N, C-alpha and C positions, 0 to 999 in steps of 0.2 A: 504494499500500500504506499501510496505516495502522500506528502503533506498536503497537496492540493485535494486529492481524493478524500483524504479525512476530514479537512475543512468543509469541503462540499457535503458530505455526509452528516456533520455535526449541524451544518448550517440548516440542513432539512429537519433537524432533530430527530434524526433516526437512532434507534437504540445501538449502543456500543456492546456488541454481543457475539462476535465471530472470533474464531482463533486468528485470522489476519489482522482484525483490530487490536485485539489483545497484544499480539507481537509487536505491532507498530507502537502502540503505547509504551510497551516495555522499553523499546529502542529510544523513544523520545523522552521518557523518563530517565534513563541512563545519561543521556545528552544533558538533560536539565540539571540533574543532579552533579554532573561534573563541572559545569559552568557555575552553579550556585555555591558549590563547596569552594571553588576559587574566588568568587565574590566575598563569601562569608568567612573565609579562612585567614585572612590578613587584612591590613589596613589597605584601602584603594582611595584615591583622591576621587571626586565626584566625576572627572573626566573618565578616569579610569573605569569607575563603577558603570557609567554610561555606555562605554565601549563593550564591557561584558554583558550588559543587558540588551545592548543592540544585537550581539551574537545570540543570547538566549532566545530573543523575540523573533529573529530572523529578519529584523527591519531595523533602521536607525531611530532611536530614541531623540527627541528634541534635546538641544542643548541647555533648555531651561528647565529640564527634569531633575529633580534631586530625590535621592533615595538613602535612608539610613539602614544599612545592613544590620543584622541578617534579614535577608530576603528569600522566600520560599516559594517554589513552584514545582509541580511534578510533570508538567508539560512545557510551558513557556512560550509555545508558537503562536497562540491565540489571545494575545494581550497587545492592547493598543493603548497608548498613553498620549494624552494631548499636551499642550504648551503649559508651562508654569505649574506643574503638578509636583506635589511633595508626598512621598510615602515614607511613614515613620518605620521604626524598627520591629521586626517579628511578624510581618505580615505575610499571609498565606494565599497565593492565588492558585486555585484549582482552576484551571483556564480552559479545559478541553472544550466546553461550550462556548467560551469566547468572553473575555472581560474587557470592557472599554471604559476608561476614565477621561472624562471631557477637560477641557482647558480649565486651570485654576483650582483643581480639586486638592482637597487636603484629606489624607488618610492617616488616621492616628495609629498608635502602637497596636499590634495583635490582631488586625482586622483580617478577617477571612472572608474570601470570595469563593463561594462554592457553586459551581456550574453543573455538577452531575448529582443525580439522584438514583435512587435503586428502585426496581419493581416492587410492588406491595406484595404481590402473590409470592409465597415462598418459592415455587418453581421459577419465577422471574426475578427473585432477588439479586442474582449474579449479573444481570443485565444493567447497564448504565444509560441513564436517560440524560442527555445533554440539553442545555438551555442557556442562552447567554445571560450575561449581567450587563446592562448599559447604564453608567453614571453620567449624568448631564455635567454641564459647566457649573463651576464655582460652587461644587457640593463639599460640605465638610462632614467626614465619617469619623465619629468618636472612637476612641480607643475600645478594644475587645469586643467590637460590633462583628456580627456575622450576617452576610447578605447571601441569600439563597439564589439557587438557579431561576433564570426567566424574569428577574426583577429589574425593572428600570426605575431609576431614581432621577426624578425631574431637577432641572436646573435650580440653583440656589438652596436646595433642601439642606437640611441638617440632620443626620442620624446620630441620636444621643449615644453616649458610651454605653456599652454593654447591650445593645439592642440585637434582636434577631428579626431581620426583615425578611418577610415572607411574601409580601404583596408589594406591587408598584407605589412608588412615593410621589405624590404630586409635586410640582414646582412650588418652590417658595413655602415649603411646609417643613416643620420640625417634627420628627417622629421619635418615639422612644418606647422601650419596653420588650417584653418577650410574651408573644409576638410583639413587634413594634405598631403602635398606633399612632394617630395624629395626636399632637399635642397642642400646636397652634400655628398660625399662619405668619409668614414674614411679609412684612410690607417692602415691596421693593423700592 
């Protein structure tokens, strides 16, 4: 399987459940771990970190992107980062289904982006179901939050620390809790 074929497959939200897909995911995971171990294993300037993340993502990250390692992913090839984005330490990107962070986003410590889910029926439990996470512009995601597959976060939204986001978040809205619920609107 090629990266292009895999991305087309997950873009159609088709299950990840064949030996060919599992083998491809294992290869990609090996590559992602090799690069993230390099990134996380010693000090790197922001320039050096961006170069490693560009290699990991398979595309150049913008010169305005800043990250405080450690940074974790088990795939890496389906992450898109906008301009002026900051990702704090210990964030986890399970990006098989796709993670997009819009311009000017702030991501707190220990945030998890989880784009895969499993089948509910026991016989389907091994099957993984991908769906993208799309975060709009100027979003602030508080520390220790988890954003689940298929969620879209609108522009200017705030995710309160410790939240579990299971549903779309409208623009200009603060959400919090487990599961996250609207707290109040933000006046633009």
